[in-house]
N, C-alpha and C positions, 0 to 999 in steps of 0.2 A: 551856583551858576557857573557856567563855563563859556569861554570864548574859543571858538573853533579856529583852526589854522588852515590857510589856503596856501598850497605849494605852487610857486610860479617858477617854471624852468627858465633859467637865464644863463647863457654862455656855459653850458655844461654843469651848472649847479642849480640848486633849488633855493629860491628866496622865499621866506615865510612872512606872510602878512596876516593880520587879524581877520577872522571870518565872522560867521554868524554866532550870536550868543544863544545859548540854550539854558533852560531853567529846569532843575531837577524837581522831583516830587517833594512835597512837604508832608511830614508825618507828625502827629501829636498823640499823646496818651491821655485818655479821658478817664477820670474817676467816675464810676457808675453810681447813681443814687438809687434808692429803692423804688422810685417812680419811673425809672428809665427815661427821664425827661430828655436828656441830650441824645441818648441812643435812638429813641423814637424819632427825634427831629432829624438826625442824620439819615435814618432809614426812609423817612418820608421824602427828604430832599433827593436821595438817590432814586427812589421809586418814581418821582416826578420826571427825572431824566429818562429813565427806562423802566416802565411798569413791569413788575414781576409776572403778572397774570396774562397780559396780552402783548408784551414786548413793544408797546407804544410809549410815547412820552413827548416831552417838550422838544421842539426842533429848533427854536430860536435861542441861541446861547444867552441872550439878554434875559430870558425868562428863568434861567437856572444858575447863571454865574453871578457871583457877588464880589465886592471888594472886601477884603479882610484886613483888619488892623492889628498889628502885633507890636507891643511895647516891651522893650528890654528894660528891666528894672534893676536898680542897685539894691543893696541890702536894706535900705531904708524905705523901699517902695517908690523911689523917685525914678521917673522915666529918663534913661540915658541914651536911648536909641529907639527910633520908631521905623516900622516898615509897613507899607501898604501893598498887599498882594492883590493884583488886579486880575479879575476874571476867574476867581477861584471856585472850584466845585469838588465834591468828594468822589474819589474813584474807588476807595476800598474802606470797608468797615470791618475791623478785626473781630475775632471770636472773644467770648467771655468764658474762661475756664469754669466748668461746672464740677468741681471736686472740692474735697475738704483738706487738701494738702496744706494750704495756708489759712488756718482758721482765724487768725488775727489780722488778715489783710483785707483791704477794700477791693471790691471788684474793679477791674479796669479793662479797657479795650483800646486798640489803636484805630486811628482814622488817617487815611492817606488822601491828600488833595493834589490836584493839578491846578496850575494857574498860568496865566499868559506871561506875566512879567511882574517884577516888583519895583517899588520906589522906596527910598529911605529919606530920612530927614537930612542926609548929607549928599544925596544925588538928585539930579533933575532929569 
C-alpha cells in the first residue's frame, strides 16, 4: 500500500501533506493438482466477470468480489498476523509451462488479484 502526497504551495515553498491511499495488486503462486481444481475455479471466476465467448459478464461487483482472509503463520503454524482483503477478484491467471525441463517439479501458476482495501488485526 502507498499513501500519496499532495503538494500545497505556501509562501514560495511546497508543503507536503498526506493524500490518497492506494493498494497494489496481490499475487500468489498456486501448486497445480492433477484435477486442475484450483485453476478451473479461478478460470470460472474470471469467466463470470467477463465471458470469453460473448464478452458479457456480471456487472454488479457484489456478484464477483469476495473478502479473502490471509493468515501469517509462525514456524509452528500459529497465526501471528491476519489480513482481510476486501472486494477481491482475480485479474490474471498465469501460464503453466508445458515442458520437461523440470521433471521433478510440481506444476505451478500465478494468480494476480485486485482488491479495494485491506484490514489487519492491528488496524481498524
